[in-house]
PyMOL CGO cylinders between C-alpha atoms (Angstrom):
from pymol import cmd
from pymol.cgo import CYLINDER

trace = [
    CYLINDER, 15.97, -75.31, -31.69, 18.43, -73.31, -33.27, 0.3, 1, 1, 1, 1, 1, 1,
    CYLINDER, 18.43, -73.31, -33.27, 21.54, -72.22, -31.70, 0.3, 1, 1, 1, 1, 1, 1,
    CYLINDER, 21.54, -72.22, -31.70, 23.71, -69.18, -31.92, 0.3, 1, 1, 1, 1, 1, 1,
    CYLINDER, 23.71, -69.18, -31.92, 25.99, -70.92, -34.27, 0.3, 1, 1, 1, 1, 1, 1,
    CYLINDER, 25.99, -70.92, -34.27, 22.99, -71.81, -36.79, 0.3, 1, 1, 1, 1, 1, 1,
    CYLINDER, 22.99, -71.81, -36.79, 21.70, -68.44, -36.64, 0.3, 1, 1, 1, 1, 1, 1,
    CYLINDER, 21.70, -68.44, -36.64, 25.55, -66.95, -37.49, 0.3, 1, 1, 1, 1, 1, 1,
    CYLINDER, 25.55, -66.95, -37.49, 25.85, -69.56, -40.33, 0.3, 1, 1, 1, 1, 1, 1,
    CYLINDER, 25.85, -69.56, -40.33, 22.31, -68.60, -41.32, 0.3, 1, 1, 1, 1, 1, 1,
    CYLINDER, 22.31, -68.60, -41.32, 23.55, -64.83, -41.32, 0.3, 1, 1, 1, 1, 1, 1,
    CYLINDER, 23.55, -64.83, -41.32, 26.92, -65.68, -42.93, 0.3, 1, 1, 1, 1, 1, 1,
    CYLINDER, 26.92, -65.68, -42.93, 25.20, -67.74, -46.02, 0.3, 1, 1, 1, 1, 1, 1,
    CYLINDER, 25.20, -67.74, -46.02, 22.88, -64.60, -46.72, 0.3, 1, 1, 1, 1, 1, 1,
    CYLINDER, 22.88, -64.60, -46.72, 25.94, -62.23, -47.11, 0.3, 1, 1, 1, 1, 1, 1,
    CYLINDER, 25.94, -62.23, -47.11, 27.78, -64.65, -49.22, 0.3, 1, 1, 1, 1, 1, 1,
    CYLINDER, 27.78, -64.65, -49.22, 24.67, -64.79, -51.40, 0.3, 1, 1, 1, 1, 1, 1,
    CYLINDER, 24.67, -64.79, -51.40, 24.95, -60.97, -51.55, 0.3, 1, 1, 1, 1, 1, 1,
    CYLINDER, 24.95, -60.97, -51.55, 28.40, -60.63, -52.35, 0.3, 1, 1, 1, 1, 1, 1,
    CYLINDER, 28.40, -60.63, -52.35, 29.96, -63.50, -54.77, 0.3, 1, 1, 1, 1, 1, 1,
    CYLINDER, 29.96, -63.50, -54.77, 33.25, -64.16, -54.42, 0.3, 1, 1, 1, 1, 1, 1,
    CYLINDER, 33.25, -64.16, -54.42, 33.85, -62.81, -51.07, 0.3, 1, 1, 1, 1, 1, 1,
    CYLINDER, 33.85, -62.81, -51.07, 33.36, -65.82, -49.11, 0.3, 1, 1, 1, 1, 1, 1,
    CYLINDER, 33.36, -65.82, -49.11, 36.95, -65.85, -47.12, 0.3, 1, 1, 1, 1, 1, 1,
    CYLINDER, 36.95, -65.85, -47.12, 36.52, -62.40, -45.98, 0.3, 1, 1, 1, 1, 1, 1,
    CYLINDER, 36.52, -62.40, -45.98, 32.84, -63.04, -44.82, 0.3, 1, 1, 1, 1, 1, 1,
    CYLINDER, 32.84, -63.04, -44.82, 34.13, -66.15, -42.94, 0.3, 1, 1, 1, 1, 1, 1,
    CYLINDER, 34.13, -66.15, -42.94, 36.73, -64.40, -41.44, 0.3, 1, 1, 1, 1, 1, 1,
    CYLINDER, 36.73, -64.40, -41.44, 34.52, -62.10, -40.03, 0.3, 1, 1, 1, 1, 1, 1,
    CYLINDER, 34.52, -62.10, -40.03, 32.36, -64.81, -38.76, 0.3, 1, 1, 1, 1, 1, 1,
    CYLINDER, 32.36, -64.81, -38.76, 35.17, -66.18, -36.97, 0.3, 1, 1, 1, 1, 1, 1,
    CYLINDER, 35.17, -66.18, -36.97, 36.17, -62.77, -35.33, 0.3, 1, 1, 1, 1, 1, 1,
    CYLINDER, 36.17, -62.77, -35.33, 32.44, -62.55, -34.18, 0.3, 1, 1, 1, 1, 1, 1,
    CYLINDER, 32.44, -62.55, -34.18, 32.97, -65.97, -32.41, 0.3, 1, 1, 1, 1, 1, 1,
    CYLINDER, 32.97, -65.97, -32.41, 36.25, -65.01, -31.21, 0.3, 1, 1, 1, 1, 1, 1,
    CYLINDER, 36.25, -65.01, -31.21, 35.35, -61.67, -29.82, 0.3, 1, 1, 1, 1, 1, 1,
    CYLINDER, 35.35, -61.67, -29.82, 38.18, -60.56, -31.54, 0.3, 1, 1, 1, 1, 1, 1,
    CYLINDER, 38.18, -60.56, -31.54, 39.22, -57.60, -34.12, 0.3, 1, 1, 1, 1, 1, 1,
    CYLINDER, 39.22, -57.60, -34.12, 39.26, -58.24, -37.71, 0.3, 1, 1, 1, 1, 1, 1,
    CYLINDER, 39.26, -58.24, -37.71, 41.17, -55.73, -39.93, 0.3, 1, 1, 1, 1, 1, 1,
    CYLINDER, 41.17, -55.73, -39.93, 40.13, -55.59, -43.73, 0.3, 1, 1, 1, 1, 1, 1,
    CYLINDER, 40.13, -55.59, -43.73, 42.67, -53.99, -45.97, 0.3, 1, 1, 1, 1, 1, 1,
    CYLINDER, 42.67, -53.99, -45.97, 42.13, -53.52, -49.76, 0.3, 1, 1, 1, 1, 1, 1,
    CYLINDER, 42.13, -53.52, -49.76, 41.77, -51.40, -52.76, 0.3, 1, 1, 1, 1, 1, 1,
    CYLINDER, 41.77, -51.40, -52.76, 38.64, -48.86, -52.79, 0.3, 1, 1, 1, 1, 1, 1,
    CYLINDER, 38.64, -48.86, -52.79, 35.53, -50.30, -54.20, 0.3, 1, 1, 1, 1, 1, 1,
    CYLINDER, 35.53, -50.30, -54.20, 36.15, -54.03, -53.34, 0.3, 1, 1, 1, 1, 1, 1,
    CYLINDER, 36.15, -54.03, -53.34, 32.95, -54.19, -51.05, 0.3, 1, 1, 1, 1, 1, 1,
    CYLINDER, 32.95, -54.19, -51.05, 34.70, -54.23, -47.56, 0.3, 1, 1, 1, 1, 1, 1,
    CYLINDER, 34.70, -54.23, -47.56, 32.74, -51.51, -45.96, 0.3, 1, 1, 1, 1, 1, 1,
    CYLINDER, 32.74, -51.51, -45.96, 29.56, -52.71, -47.51, 0.3, 1, 1, 1, 1, 1, 1,
    CYLINDER, 29.56, -52.71, -47.51, 30.02, -56.38, -46.26, 0.3, 1, 1, 1, 1, 1, 1,
    CYLINDER, 30.02, -56.38, -46.26, 30.57, -55.09, -42.79, 0.3, 1, 1, 1, 1, 1, 1,
    CYLINDER, 30.57, -55.09, -42.79, 27.56, -52.83, -43.07, 0.3, 1, 1, 1, 1, 1, 1,
    CYLINDER, 27.56, -52.83, -43.07, 25.46, -56.02, -43.92, 0.3, 1, 1, 1, 1, 1, 1,
    CYLINDER, 25.46, -56.02, -43.92, 26.81, -58.09, -41.09, 0.3, 1, 1, 1, 1, 1, 1,
    CYLINDER, 26.81, -58.09, -41.09, 26.03, -55.13, -38.51, 0.3, 1, 1, 1, 1, 1, 1,
    CYLINDER, 26.03, -55.13, -38.51, 22.61, -54.81, -39.79, 0.3, 1, 1, 1, 1, 1, 1,
    CYLINDER, 22.61, -54.81, -39.79, 22.19, -58.51, -39.39, 0.3, 1, 1, 1, 1, 1, 1,
    CYLINDER, 22.19, -58.51, -39.39, 23.23, -58.30, -35.69, 0.3, 1, 1, 1, 1, 1, 1,
    CYLINDER, 23.23, -58.30, -35.69, 20.23, -57.73, -33.60, 0.3, 1, 1, 1, 1, 1, 1,
    CYLINDER, 20.23, -57.73, -33.60, 20.25, -56.33, -30.09, 0.3, 1, 1, 1, 1, 1, 1,
    CYLINDER, 20.25, -56.33, -30.09, 24.08, -54.91, -30.75, 0.3, 1, 1, 1, 1, 1, 1,
    CYLINDER, 24.08, -54.91, -30.75, 25.10, -51.44, -30.65, 0.3, 1, 1, 1, 1, 1, 1,
    CYLINDER, 25.10, -51.44, -30.65, 27.00, -50.37, -33.66, 0.3, 1, 1, 1, 1, 1, 1,
    CYLINDER, 27.00, -50.37, -33.66, 29.51, -47.45, -34.11, 0.3, 1, 1, 1, 1, 1, 1,
    CYLINDER, 29.51, -47.45, -34.11, 30.83, -46.36, -37.29, 0.3, 1, 1, 1, 1, 1, 1,
    CYLINDER, 30.83, -46.36, -37.29, 33.26, -43.49, -37.83, 0.3, 1, 1, 1, 1, 1, 1,
    CYLINDER, 33.26, -43.49, -37.83, 35.19, -42.22, -40.68, 0.3, 1, 1, 1, 1, 1, 1,
    CYLINDER, 35.19, -42.22, -40.68, 39.02, -41.45, -39.46, 0.3, 1, 1, 1, 1, 1, 1,
    CYLINDER, 39.02, -41.45, -39.46, 40.96, -38.66, -41.03, 0.3, 1, 1, 1, 1, 1, 1,
    CYLINDER, 40.96, -38.66, -41.03, 44.20, -37.32, -39.76, 0.3, 1, 1, 1, 1, 1, 1,
    CYLINDER, 44.20, -37.32, -39.76, 42.16, -34.68, -38.01, 0.3, 1, 1, 1, 1, 1, 1,
    CYLINDER, 42.16, -34.68, -38.01, 40.10, -37.14, -35.91, 0.3, 1, 1, 1, 1, 1, 1,
    CYLINDER, 40.10, -37.14, -35.91, 40.24, -36.41, -31.89, 0.3, 1, 1, 1, 1, 1, 1,
    CYLINDER, 40.24, -36.41, -31.89, 39.50, -39.15, -29.64, 0.3, 1, 1, 1, 1, 1, 1,
    CYLINDER, 39.50, -39.15, -29.64, 36.61, -37.15, -28.09, 0.3, 1, 1, 1, 1, 1, 1,
    CYLINDER, 36.61, -37.15, -28.09, 34.95, -38.02, -31.58, 0.3, 1, 1, 1, 1, 1, 1,
    CYLINDER, 34.95, -38.02, -31.58, 35.59, -41.67, -30.63, 0.3, 1, 1, 1, 1, 1, 1,
    CYLINDER, 35.59, -41.67, -30.63, 35.50, -42.18, -27.25, 0.3, 1, 1, 1, 1, 1, 1,
    CYLINDER, 35.50, -42.18, -27.25, 32.96, -39.14, -26.36, 0.3, 1, 1, 1, 1, 1, 1,
    CYLINDER, 32.96, -39.14, -26.36, 33.46, -35.99, -25.06, 0.3, 1, 1, 1, 1, 1, 1,
    CYLINDER, 33.46, -35.99, -25.06, 34.28, -34.58, -21.44, 0.3, 1, 1, 1, 1, 1, 1,
    CYLINDER, 34.28, -34.58, -21.44, 30.92, -33.52, -19.56, 0.3, 1, 1, 1, 1, 1, 1,
    CYLINDER, 30.92, -33.52, -19.56, 31.83, -29.55, -19.00, 0.3, 1, 1, 1, 1, 1, 1,
    CYLINDER, 31.83, -29.55, -19.00, 29.57, -29.45, -16.27, 0.3, 1, 1, 1, 1, 1, 1,
    CYLINDER, 29.57, -29.45, -16.27, 31.47, -31.92, -14.22, 0.3, 1, 1, 1, 1, 1, 1,
    CYLINDER, 31.47, -31.92, -14.22, 34.84, -30.70, -15.48, 0.3, 1, 1, 1, 1, 1, 1,
    CYLINDER, 34.84, -30.70, -15.48, 34.02, -27.22, -13.65, 0.3, 1, 1, 1, 1, 1, 1,
    CYLINDER, 34.02, -27.22, -13.65, 33.38, -29.21, -10.39, 0.3, 1, 1, 1, 1, 1, 1,
    CYLINDER, 33.38, -29.21, -10.39, 36.96, -30.47, -10.67, 0.3, 1, 1, 1, 1, 1, 1,
    CYLINDER, 36.96, -30.47, -10.67, 35.58, -34.01, -11.96, 0.3, 1, 1, 1, 1, 1, 1,
    CYLINDER, 35.58, -34.01, -11.96, 36.72, -35.86, -15.48, 0.3, 1, 1, 1, 1, 1, 1,
    CYLINDER, 36.72, -35.86, -15.48, 33.78, -37.75, -16.78, 0.3, 1, 1, 1, 1, 1, 1,
    CYLINDER, 33.78, -37.75, -16.78, 33.33, -38.67, -20.26, 0.3, 1, 1, 1, 1, 1, 1,
    CYLINDER, 33.33, -38.67, -20.26, 29.87, -39.16, -21.72, 0.3, 1, 1, 1, 1, 1, 1,
    CYLINDER, 29.87, -39.16, -21.72, 30.34, -42.43, -23.79, 0.3, 1, 1, 1, 1, 1, 1,
    CYLINDER, 30.34, -42.43, -23.79, 26.59, -42.72, -24.75, 0.3, 1, 1, 1, 1, 1, 1,
    CYLINDER, 26.59, -42.72, -24.75, 26.73, -43.91, -28.55, 0.3, 1, 1, 1, 1, 1, 1,
    CYLINDER, 26.73, -43.91, -28.55, 29.92, -43.78, -28.87, 0.3, 1, 1, 1, 1, 1, 1,
    CYLINDER, 29.92, -43.78, -28.87, 32.72, -46.73, -29.17, 0.3, 1, 1, 1, 1, 1, 1,
    CYLINDER, 32.72, -46.73, -29.17, 33.39, -47.90, -25.70, 0.3, 1, 1, 1, 1, 1, 1,
    CYLINDER, 33.39, -47.90, -25.70, 29.64, -48.95, -25.29, 0.3, 1, 1, 1, 1, 1, 1,
    CYLINDER, 29.64, -48.95, -25.29, 29.61, -50.46, -28.85, 0.3, 1, 1, 1, 1, 1, 1,
    CYLINDER, 29.61, -50.46, -28.85, 29.43, -54.12, -29.86, 0.3, 1, 1, 1, 1, 1, 1,
    CYLINDER, 29.43, -54.12, -29.86, 30.70, -53.57, -33.06, 0.3, 1, 1, 1, 1, 1, 1,
    CYLINDER, 30.70, -53.57, -33.06, 32.71, -50.58, -34.24, 0.3, 1, 1, 1, 1, 1, 1,
    CYLINDER, 32.71, -50.58, -34.24, 33.52, -50.13, -37.97, 0.3, 1, 1, 1, 1, 1, 1,
    CYLINDER, 33.52, -50.13, -37.97, 36.36, -47.38, -38.88, 0.3, 1, 1, 1, 1, 1, 1,
    CYLINDER, 36.36, -47.38, -38.88, 36.24, -46.30, -42.56, 0.3, 1, 1, 1, 1, 1, 1,
]
cmd.load_cgo(trace, "trace")
């Protein structure tokens, strides 16, 4: 019987085979998944940070992934969801979070 840890190990090994020399980063992402904590990858452009995260996200089944490229013009409703205008006219403040960050199991900001 395969445990979730065995499955995670298999996924991490698969990603390590695809990205040679990035074992530490991949292990950190695996630990952050186990601990259900955030991971922050900082480095120069073109060092496979985004590609590793995307491959890991694609290997997670039944998860809702949210990816967004942040700019200095990014507004909160682009990440958290827009307000429901019809409800706002009725005096009720409701945010539509479907497909947005609040409902995601894995979030990637580029």
